[in-house]
C-alpha positions as CSV (number, residue, x, y, z in Angstrom):
1,M,95.3,-44.2,17.7
2,T,92.2,-42.6,16.9
3,T,89.6,-40.4,19.4
4,S,86.5,-40.4,19.6
5,D,86.0,-37.0,18.4
6,E,88.3,-37.5,15.4
7,R,85.8,-41.1,14.6
8,I,82.8,-38.5,15.4
9,T,84.2,-36.1,12.8
10,S,85.0,-38.7,9.8
11,V,81.7,-39.9,10.4
12,S,79.7,-37.0,10.4
13,K,81.7,-36.1,7.3
14,N,80.3,-39.6,5.6
15,I,76.7,-39.1,6.7
16,Q,76.7,-35.3,5.1
17,E,78.0,-36.8,1.9
18,K,75.2,-39.3,2.3
19,A,72.7,-37.0,3.0
20,N,74.2,-34.4,0.3
21,L,73.7,-36.8,-2.4
22,I,70.2,-38.3,-1.1
23,W,68.9,-33.9,-0.8
24,N,70.1,-33.8,-4.2
25,V,67.2,-35.9,-5.9
26,A,65.4,-33.2,-5.2
27,N,66.8,-32.1,-8.0
28,T,64.1,-33.6,-10.1
29,L,61.0,-31.8,-7.9
30,F,62.1,-28.5,-9.6
31,G,59.0,-27.0,-11.0
32,A,56.5,-29.6,-9.5
33,F,57.5,-28.6,-5.8
34,K,58.5,-25.5,-4.1
35,P,61.8,-25.9,-2.5
36,H,60.2,-25.9,0.6
37,E,58.3,-29.0,-0.5
38,Y,60.9,-30.9,-1.0
39,G,61.2,-32.7,2.1
40,L,57.4,-34.6,1.6
41,V,58.6,-36.5,-0.9
42,I,62.3,-37.2,0.3
43,L,62.1,-38.0,3.7
44,P,59.1,-40.4,2.9
45,M,61.1,-42.2,0.1
46,V,64.1,-42.4,2.4
47,V,62.0,-44.3,4.9
48,I,60.5,-46.4,2.1
49,K,64.0,-46.7,0.9
50,R,65.5,-48.2,4.0
51,F,63.1,-50.4,5.0
52,H,63.3,-51.8,1.1
53,D,67.0,-52.3,1.4
54,C,66.7,-54.3,4.7
55,L,63.7,-56.3,3.7
56,L,65.3,-57.6,0.0
57,P,67.1,-59.9,1.4
58,T,64.5,-62.3,2.4
59,H,62.3,-60.5,-0.3
60,D,61.3,-64.1,-2.2
61,A,61.4,-65.9,1.4
62,V,58.2,-63.6,2.4
63,L,56.6,-64.4,-0.7
64,D,57.0,-68.1,-0.6
65,T,55.8,-67.8,3.0
66,C,52.5,-65.5,2.1
67,K,51.4,-68.2,-0.1
68,K,51.6,-70.9,2.4
69,V,49.7,-68.8,4.8
70,E,47.1,-67.4,2.5
71,H,44.3,-69.5,4.0
72,L,45.0,-68.0,7.4
73,A,42.9,-65.5,9.4
74,V,46.3,-64.3,11.2
75,K,49.5,-64.5,9.0
76,D,51.4,-61.7,10.7
77,G,53.6,-63.8,12.7
78,F,54.5,-66.2,10.1
79,L,55.4,-63.1,7.3
80,R,57.4,-61.4,10.1
81,K,59.2,-64.4,11.2
82,A,59.9,-64.5,7.3
83,S,61.3,-61.2,6.7
84,G,63.7,-61.4,9.9
85,Y,62.0,-57.9,11.0
86,Q,58.7,-56.6,12.9
87,F,57.6,-55.2,9.4
88,Y,57.2,-56.9,6.0
89,N,56.4,-56.2,2.2
90,I,53.8,-59.3,0.2
91,S,54.2,-56.7,-2.9
92,P,56.9,-59.3,-5.6
93,Y,57.9,-55.8,-6.7
94,T,61.3,-53.9,-5.6
95,F,62.2,-51.0,-6.6
96,E,65.1,-52.9,-9.4
97,T,61.8,-54.1,-11.2
98,L,59.9,-50.9,-10.7
99,K,62.6,-49.4,-12.3
100,A,62.2,-52.1,-15.3
101,D,58.8,-51.0,-16.2
102,P,58.5,-47.5,-16.4
103,E,55.2,-47.7,-18.9
104,G,53.8,-49.2,-15.5
105,I,55.1,-47.0,-12.9
106,N,52.2,-46.1,-11.3
107,D,50.5,-48.6,-10.3
108,N,53.0,-50.7,-9.8
109,F,54.4,-48.8,-7.4
110,R,51.2,-48.2,-5.4
111,A,51.0,-51.7,-5.1
112,Y,54.1,-52.0,-3.7
113,I,53.3,-49.6,-1.1
114,N,50.8,-51.3,-0.2
115,G,52.2,-54.1,0.1
116,F,53.7,-53.5,3.3
117,S,52.3,-54.5,6.6
118,D,49.8,-52.3,8.6
119,N,52.7,-50.7,11.0
120,I,54.2,-49.6,7.9
121,Q,51.3,-48.0,6.2
122,D,50.5,-46.1,9.5
123,I,53.8,-43.9,9.1
124,L,53.4,-43.1,5.6
125,T,49.8,-42.4,6.5
126,R,50.9,-39.5,9.0
127,M,53.5,-38.4,6.2
128,N,50.8,-37.9,3.9
129,F,52.7,-39.8,1.2
130,S,50.0,-40.9,-0.7
131,A,49.4,-36.7,-1.6
132,Q,52.5,-36.6,-2.6
133,I,52.3,-39.5,-5.1
134,D,49.3,-38.2,-6.5
135,R,51.7,-35.0,-7.2
136,M,54.2,-37.0,-8.5
137,E,52.6,-38.7,-10.9
138,E,50.8,-35.8,-12.3
139,A,53.9,-34.5,-13.5
140,G,55.4,-37.4,-14.6
141,L,58.0,-37.5,-12.0
142,L,57.6,-40.5,-10.2
143,Y,59.8,-43.1,-12.4
144,Q,62.4,-40.2,-12.1
145,V,62.6,-40.8,-8.6
146,I,62.5,-44.0,-8.3
147,V,65.4,-44.5,-10.4
148,D,67.6,-41.8,-8.5
149,F,66.7,-43.8,-5.2
150,C,68.1,-46.7,-7.0
151,S,71.0,-45.1,-7.9
152,E,74.7,-46.5,-5.5
153,Q,74.2,-43.5,-3.5
154,A,71.0,-44.1,-2.5
155,D,72.0,-48.3,-1.4
156,M,70.9,-48.2,2.2
157,R,71.1,-51.8,2.9
158,P,72.0,-52.2,6.5
159,E,75.6,-54.0,5.9
160,K,76.3,-50.4,4.5
161,I,75.0,-48.3,6.7
162,S,74.5,-48.7,10.6
163,A,71.2,-48.2,11.9
164,V,73.0,-45.2,14.3
165,D,74.3,-43.6,11.0
166,M,71.2,-44.1,9.4
167,G,69.4,-42.0,12.3
168,Y,71.9,-39.2,11.4
169,I,71.4,-39.6,7.8
170,F,67.2,-39.0,9.0
171,E,68.3,-36.2,11.6
172,N,70.6,-34.1,9.0
173,L,67.6,-34.3,6.4
174,V,64.9,-33.3,8.8
175,Q,67.4,-30.3,9.1
176,R,67.4,-29.4,6.4
177,F,63.5,-29.7,5.7
178,S,63.4,-27.6,9.2
179,E,65.7,-24.8,7.8
180,S,63.7,-24.5,4.4
181,Y,60.5,-24.0,6.4
182,N,62.1,-21.6,8.1
183,E,60.8,-22.4,11.7
184,E,61.2,-20.9,14.7
185,A,64.5,-20.9,16.8
186,G,62.6,-22.9,19.5
187,A,61.7,-26.0,17.2
188,H,65.9,-26.6,16.5
189,F,67.6,-30.2,16.8
190,T,70.0,-31.2,19.1
191,S,73.3,-31.7,17.9
192,R,75.9,-35.2,19.4
193,D,78.0,-33.3,21.1
194,I,74.9,-31.9,23.4
195,I,73.3,-35.4,23.2
196,Y,76.7,-37.3,24.4
197,L,76.7,-34.7,27.1
198,M,73.6,-34.9,28.6
199,C,73.5,-38.4,28.7
200,D,77.1,-38.7,30.9
201,L,75.8,-36.4,33.1
202,L,72.7,-38.9,33.8
203,I,75.1,-41.9,33.6
204,T,77.9,-40.6,35.8
205,G,75.4,-39.0,38.6
206,D,73.6,-42.5,38.7
207,K,74.4,-44.2,41.9
208,N,72.0,-47.2,40.9
209,A,73.6,-47.8,37.1
210,F,74.2,-51.2,37.5
211,R,71.7,-53.5,39.1
212,G,72.9,-56.8,40.1
213,D,75.0,-58.4,37.7
214,G,74.3,-55.6,34.5
215,I,72.3,-52.5,33.3
216,T,68.4,-52.6,33.0
217,K,67.0,-48.8,32.1
218,T,63.6,-47.8,30.7
219,V,64.6,-44.3,28.8
220,Y,61.7,-41.9,27.9
221,D,62.3,-38.6,25.6
222,M,58.8,-36.7,25.8
223,T,59.7,-34.6,22.7
224,M,61.4,-37.5,20.9
225,G,62.0,-35.8,17.1
226,T,63.7,-38.4,15.2
227,S,64.5,-40.6,18.4
228,Q,68.3,-40.1,17.9
229,M,68.4,-38.6,22.0
230,L,67.0,-42.4,22.8
231,T,69.2,-44.3,20.8
232,C,72.5,-42.3,22.0
233,M,71.5,-43.3,25.6
234,E,71.0,-46.7,24.5
235,E,74.7,-46.5,22.6
236,R,76.1,-45.2,26.1
237,L,74.5,-47.2,28.2
238,K,75.8,-50.3,25.9
239,Q,79.0,-49.5,26.0
240,L,78.9,-49.4,29.9
241,D,77.7,-52.9,29.7
242,A,77.1,-54.5,26.4
243,D,74.8,-57.3,27.8
244,A,72.8,-53.7,29.0
245,D,69.1,-54.2,28.9
246,V,67.8,-51.1,27.8
247,T,63.6,-49.8,26.5
248,C,63.4,-46.7,25.0
249,F,59.9,-45.3,24.9
250,G,58.8,-41.6,22.8
251,Q,56.4,-39.2,21.8
252,E,56.7,-36.9,18.3
253,L,54.1,-34.4,17.6
254,N,55.8,-34.3,14.3
255,P,54.4,-36.5,11.7
256,F,57.3,-36.8,9.6
257,T,59.9,-36.9,12.5
258,F,57.6,-39.7,14.3
259,G,57.6,-41.7,11.5
260,I,61.5,-41.8,11.2
261,A,61.9,-42.7,14.9
262,K,59.1,-45.7,14.2
263,A,61.3,-47.1,11.6
264,D,64.1,-46.7,13.6
265,M,62.6,-48.7,16.4
266,L,60.9,-51.4,13.8
267,I,64.2,-52.1,11.8
268,R,66.1,-52.2,15.6
269,G,64.2,-54.4,16.6
270,G,62.4,-52.8,19.2
271,D,58.7,-52.3,20.4
272,P,57.0,-49.9,17.8
273,D,54.5,-49.3,20.1
274,N,57.2,-47.6,22.7
275,M,57.0,-44.9,20.0
276,Q,54.0,-42.3,20.8
277,F,52.3,-39.9,17.9
278,G,50.7,-37.2,19.5
279,D,50.8,-34.1,22.0
280,T,53.1,-34.5,24.9
281,L,51.3,-31.5,27.4
282,S,47.2,-32.4,25.9
283,D,47.6,-35.7,24.9
284,D,49.8,-37.5,26.9
285,K,49.8,-41.1,25.6
286,F,52.2,-42.7,28.8
287,D,49.8,-41.7,31.9
288,G,50.6,-44.3,34.5
289,Y,54.4,-44.9,33.1
290,A,57.6,-44.2,35.1
291,F,61.1,-44.6,34.1
292,D,64.9,-44.7,35.0
293,Y,66.0,-41.9,32.7
294,E,64.8,-38.8,31.0
295,I,66.5,-37.1,28.1
296,S,65.2,-33.9,26.5
297,N,65.1,-30.8,24.8
298,P,61.4,-29.5,24.3
299,P,60.7,-26.8,22.1
300,F,61.2,-23.2,24.6
301,G,59.6,-20.1,23.3
302,I,56.5,-21.6,22.0
303,D,53.1,-20.9,23.3
304,W,50.8,-23.5,24.8
305,K,47.4,-21.7,23.4
306,R,46.7,-24.6,21.7
307,E,46.6,-27.0,24.6
308,A,45.5,-24.7,26.9
309,A,41.9,-26.5,27.6
310,E,42.9,-29.6,28.5
311,V,46.9,-28.3,29.9
312,E,44.4,-26.3,32.8
313,A,41.8,-29.0,33.4
314,E,44.8,-31.6,34.5
315,H,46.1,-28.6,36.4
316,R,42.8,-28.4,38.3
317,R,43.2,-31.8,39.0
318,G,45.9,-31.3,41.3
319,A,48.2,-33.9,42.3
320,A,46.6,-36.3,40.1
321,G,47.6,-34.6,37.3
322,R,51.3,-33.6,36.0
323,F,51.1,-29.5,36.4
324,A,49.3,-29.6,39.7
325,P,52.6,-26.9,40.9
326,G,51.6,-24.2,38.7
327,L,51.5,-22.7,34.8
328,P,53.8,-21.0,32.9
329,S,53.0,-18.2,31.1
330,K,50.8,-18.9,27.7
331,S,54.0,-17.3,25.9
332,D,56.6,-20.1,26.7
333,G,55.3,-23.6,27.5
334,Q,58.9,-25.1,28.5
335,M,58.7,-25.8,32.2
336,L,54.9,-28.0,31.3
337,F,57.6,-30.2,30.0
338,M,59.6,-29.7,33.5
339,L,56.5,-30.8,34.9
340,N,55.7,-33.8,32.7
341,G,59.2,-35.4,32.8
342,I,58.9,-35.1,37.0
343,S,55.9,-36.9,36.9
344,K,57.2,-39.7,34.8
345,L,60.4,-40.3,37.0
346,K,60.8,-43.5,39.6
347,P,62.0,-42.8,42.5
348,D,65.5,-43.2,41.9
349,G,65.2,-41.8,38.5
350,R,67.1,-39.1,36.8
351,M,66.4,-36.8,34.1
352,A,68.5,-34.1,31.8
353,I,66.2,-31.3,30.6
354,I,67.4,-28.8,28.0
355,Q,65.9,-25.1,28.8
356,N,66.8,-21.6,27.8
357,G,67.6,-18.7,30.5
358,S,63.5,-18.0,31.3
359,S,63.1,-21.0,33.3
360,L,66.0,-19.5,35.5
361,F,64.0,-16.7,36.5
362,T,61.3,-15.4,34.9
363,G,58.0,-15.2,36.9
364,D,57.6,-13.0,40.2
365,A,57.0,-15.2,43.7
366,G,53.7,-16.8,42.7
367,S,53.8,-17.0,39.8
368,G,53.7,-20.2,37.6
369,Q,57.2,-20.5,37.0
370,S,58.5,-19.3,40.4
371,E,56.4,-22.0,41.9
372,I,57.6,-24.6,39.5
373,R,61.1,-24.0,40.9
374,R,59.5,-23.8,43.7
375,Y,58.0,-27.4,44.0
376,L,61.5,-28.8,42.3
377,I,63.9,-27.2,45.0
378,E,61.5,-27.3,48.0
379,N,61.5,-31.4,47.4
380,D,65.5,-31.4,46.7
381,W,65.3,-32.5,43.3
382,L,66.6,-30.4,41.4
383,D,70.7,-31.2,41.3
384,A,72.3,-29.3,38.8
385,I,72.4,-27.4,35.6
386,V,74.9,-26.6,33.1
387,Q,75.2,-23.5,30.8
388,L,75.8,-24.7,27.4
389,P,78.2,-22.3,24.9
390,N,76.3,-19.8,23.2
391,D,76.0,-21.2,19.5
392,S,75.6,-24.5,20.2
393,F,72.4,-25.3,18.6
394,Y,71.7,-25.5,14.6
395,N,68.8,-23.0,14.5
396,T,69.9,-20.4,17.5
397,G,72.4,-19.1,19.3
398,I,71.2,-17.9,22.5
399,A,71.9,-18.8,26.2
400,T,70.8,-22.4,26.9
401,Y,70.8,-24.9,30.0
402,I,70.7,-28.5,30.6
403,W,68.9,-29.3,33.9
404,I,70.0,-32.3,36.1
405,I,66.6,-33.6,38.0
406,T,66.7,-36.3,39.9
407,K,64.5,-37.7,43.5
408,D,67.3,-39.7,44.7
409,K,69.8,-37.3,45.5
410,P,73.7,-38.3,46.6
411,E,74.2,-37.9,50.1
412,E,76.5,-35.4,49.8
413,H,73.9,-33.7,47.6
414,I,71.3,-33.0,49.5
415,G,70.0,-29.1,50.3
416,K,72.1,-28.0,47.3
417,V,71.9,-27.2,43.8
418,Q,75.3,-27.0,41.6
419,L,75.6,-24.2,39.2
420,I,78.2,-25.4,36.3
421,D,79.1,-22.1,33.8
422,A,80.4,-23.8,30.7
423,G,80.1,-21.2,28.7
424,K,83.5,-20.9,27.5
425,C,83.9,-24.8,27.1
426,Y,83.9,-25.3,23.9
427,E,86.2,-25.5,20.7
428,S,85.2,-23.7,17.4
429,R,84.3,-25.2,14.5
430,R,86.3,-24.5,11.2
431,K,82.7,-24.3,9.9
432,A,79.3,-23.4,10.8
433,I,76.4,-25.4,10.4
434,G,73.7,-22.7,10.5
435,N,73.8,-20.9,13.7
436,K,76.2,-24.1,15.5
437,R,79.9,-22.4,15.6
438,V,81.0,-24.5,18.7
439,D,81.5,-28.1,19.4
440,I,81.3,-29.4,22.9
441,T,84.4,-31.7,22.1
442,E,85.5,-34.9,23.9
443,L,88.1,-32.7,25.8
444,C,85.3,-29.9,26.8
445,R,82.6,-32.8,27.9
446,N,85.3,-34.3,30.0
447,L,86.1,-31.4,31.9
448,I,81.9,-30.7,32.2
449,V,81.2,-34.2,33.6
450,S,84.5,-33.8,35.9
451,A,83.1,-30.6,37.6
452,Y,80.3,-32.6,37.9
453,G,81.2,-35.4,39.5
454,E,83.2,-33.5,42.0
455,Y,80.0,-31.5,43.4
456,T,82.3,-28.5,44.7
457,D,83.7,-24.8,43.9
458,K,86.1,-24.8,41.1
459,E,87.6,-23.7,38.5
460,Y,88.3,-26.0,35.7
461,S,90.7,-25.6,32.6
462,V,92.6,-27.6,30.5
463,P,94.9,-27.0,26.9
464,T,93.4,-28.1,24.0
465,A,95.2,-30.7,21.7
466,D,97.2,-27.7,19.8
467,G,98.3,-26.3,23.1
468,K,97.6,-22.7,21.7
469,T,94.6,-22.7,23.5
470,T,92.1,-23.6,26.8
471,V,88.7,-24.8,27.7
472,S,86.9,-24.0,30.9
473,C,84.1,-24.1,33.3
474,R,83.4,-22.9,36.7
475,S,81.5,-24.8,39.4
476,R,79.6,-23.5,42.0
477,V,77.6,-25.1,44.8
478,L,74.6,-23.4,46.4
479,D,72.2,-24.1,49.4
480,S,68.8,-24.4,48.2
481,V,67.8,-22.1,50.2
482,S,69.5,-19.4,49.0
483,L,67.6,-19.7,45.9
484,G,64.6,-18.5,47.5
485,Y,63.2,-15.5,48.9
486,Y,59.8,-13.6,50.9
487,K,58.4,-11.1,48.2
488,I,57.0,-8.8,51.3
489,V,54.7,-6.0,50.7
490,V,55.9,-2.8,52.7
491,E,53.1,0.1,52.9
492,S,53.7,3.6,53.9
493,P,50.5,5.6,55.8
494,E,48.4,8.2,54.3
495,L,48.7,11.5,54.9
496,D,46.3,14.3,54.9
497,E,46.8,18.1,54.6
498,N,48.9,18.8,58.1
499,D,50.8,15.5,57.0
500,G,49.2,13.5,59.7
501,K,48.1,10.4,59.4
502,V,44.7,9.0,58.0
503,M,43.4,6.7,60.5
504,K,40.7,4.3,60.2
505,R,39.5,1.7,63.3
506,G,42.5,2.8,65.2
507,K,45.3,2.1,62.1
508,P,46.9,3.8,59.5
509,V,45.1,3.9,56.2
510,A,47.6,2.7,53.9
511,D,48.5,5.2,50.9
512,A,48.9,2.8,47.5
513,S,50.7,5.1,45.7
514,K,53.6,4.9,48.0
515,R,53.6,1.0,48.0
516,D,56.5,-1.2,47.9
517,T,57.9,-4.3,47.9
518,E,61.4,-5.8,49.3
519,N,62.4,-9.1,48.3
520,V,64.4,-10.8,51.9
521,P,66.0,-14.2,51.3
522,L,64.5,-17.1,52.4
523,D,67.3,-17.8,55.2
524,E,66.6,-14.3,57.2
525,D,64.6,-13.8,59.2
526,I,61.9,-11.5,57.7
527,D,61.5,-8.7,61.1
528,A,64.9,-8.4,61.1
529,Y,65.9,-7.3,58.2
530,F,62.6,-4.9,57.5
531,A,64.2,-3.0,60.9
532,R,67.5,-3.1,58.9
533,E,67.0,-2.2,55.3
534,V,63.7,-0.4,55.5
535,L,62.4,1.4,59.3
536,P,65.6,3.8,59.1
537,Y,64.5,5.2,56.1
538,N,60.8,4.9,56.8
539,P,60.4,4.9,60.2
540,D,56.4,4.5,59.6
541,A,56.6,2.0,57.1
542,W,54.6,-1.5,57.8
543,I,54.5,-5.4,56.2
544,D,51.3,-6.1,55.1
545,K,52.0,-9.9,56.3
546,S,48.6,-11.3,54.3
547,K,50.7,-10.4,50.9
548,T,53.8,-12.5,51.7
549,K,54.5,-14.6,49.3
550,V,57.7,-17.3,48.8
551,G,59.3,-17.0,45.2
552,Y,62.5,-19.0,43.9
553,E,65.1,-18.2,40.9
554,I,68.5,-19.4,40.1
555,P,70.6,-16.4,40.0
556,F,73.1,-17.6,37.6
557,T,74.5,-14.5,36.0
558,R,75.5,-13.0,39.4
559,T,76.4,-16.2,40.7
560,F,79.4,-16.2,38.2
561,Y,79.8,-12.2,38.0
562,E,83.6,-11.4,37.9
563,Y,84.0,-7.9,39.6
564,K,86.3,-5.4,36.6
565,P,88.0,-2.1,38.7
566,I,86.4,0.2,37.0
567,E,89.5,2.3,35.1
568,P,90.7,5.2,37.7
569,A,89.1,8.7,36.9
570,A,92.6,10.6,36.7
571,D,93.5,7.5,34.1
572,I,90.7,8.3,31.7
573,A,91.5,11.7,32.5
574,K,94.7,11.9,31.1
575,R,93.4,9.3,27.7
576,I,90.8,12.1,26.9
577,E,93.3,15.3,27.1
578,A,96.0,13.3,25.1
579,H,93.0,12.1,22.5
580,E,92.2,15.9,22.4
581,Q,95.5,16.7,21.5
582,S,95.9,14.2,18.9
583,L,92.9,15.6,17.7
584,M,93.9,19.3,17.6
585,Q,97.2,18.2,15.9
586,K,95.2,16.8,13.0
587,L,93.5,19.9,12.4
588,H,96.2,22.0,12.7
589,D,98.0,20.0,10.1
590,L,95.0,19.9,8.0
591,F,94.1,23.8,7.9
592,G,97.5,24.8,8.1
593,K,98.1,23.1,4.4
594,D,95.1,24.4,3.3
595,G,96.4,28.4,4.7
596,E,99.1,27.7,2.6
């Protein structure tokens, strides 16, 4: 029997080959376009060819319908019905007829493009494809590009390439385009193994997954890219219930990936209006919406200075806005996306969102980052955090984490947060793809999901299929209160030249140069801590209680730290002595030979 990992590997290989063949069309562009510009042509052309191949079987029916309804003011409904999709093309041309007329290629191709319905025109306009047509015309390349896309390897009929596989191909091409631009590490793509893990974590912990006779869910991705997270989530839900009613929504800032996402939605028969273009932080297209599931991998390490005016204005709106709890450092906006997601969760909604390590601990008590963590934890919405293996992403090798957030925790999870260290839960790839050197295989995914399902302190380990290695993960469940602390300000008196306390209005004057701070666990009495930890060493100290703040951090590294005993000094001395004796013997042998 073929395992899902073998199926995914086979599909991935076929997709890679298909994407290679399509990208090789870029050889035609050499000279007129720089290598980092190839995607400006390749991506829109793949979108156009996919639309073309979908519409080809009903092409004649659309043309016939167009003649019949040409006198009507509103024709769209008739033409969509004739095409079998929510889009159409009323041009008489196909890629084969364009290929048959090299002399007329420039005018004919523009006529073909202009024949698309308005929703397709919107996609191509955002991709600024008209400018690339001009460049291809000027360089005399347009005809050869059309010929290349008429080849067998560029056949994108639905019966040849499923919607899911086409999504994979789009993602692969976008990845290549991204790499050619050398984009920053935060603007990375999420591989399928991570997406499936996120999907399974969302579904596993959902006590309301089934309602009545089946699944009815809305899914939202605030930084959807090519919409593959949404596609995978829909796929997973329909594996549980073939008749599941899944409605996907997404927003994307990049015009190319937005165009691909909208094209995918059109071809799959969904509502293209659910795919919105714009900056999620400064131009929220889903204000007032609430979703069952949210799944997202927002950029991290990217500043939000461009969106600062709108974000700060919304912060000032307080609870009426998305960013009331606090604003993170302007150098990294990833926690703003987390707040956006929380604001759109239904009362029983669940979110899986990827963050890097800075969201766990950066920002002192009272800072925006700490206040966001406080908001999450004190509302008891943070359910679990899973550390992923390093080198899991194509464009970055840094440590990353999946945060599982829910507004409807199971009773046994209330007041607790689970940390899962899955840093060693991977299988190495035979061949790296960029920075991605490891995969979270089905074996690894099942182990992590089991750990989340059990929600207890435990270490998990299972041998790989070849029996040569094991994959493992560790789970710890912490009381939420243990993640918080009081930051207290400890003052010491200013002393005069005789070491006497300087007094003012009967109270000692604080010496600012001696001011210190202490972090007191939130579940401990401040005065008791102060009496035990400070006063024995500084009897004249006191707490300025007006400056006490509450902070939160997630001590991931400390939680899983394993003490390794230091080698005894005597053993170290023996090793040093043995090394010195070996070195002296070598010197003796060397100079002894020279003396001879």
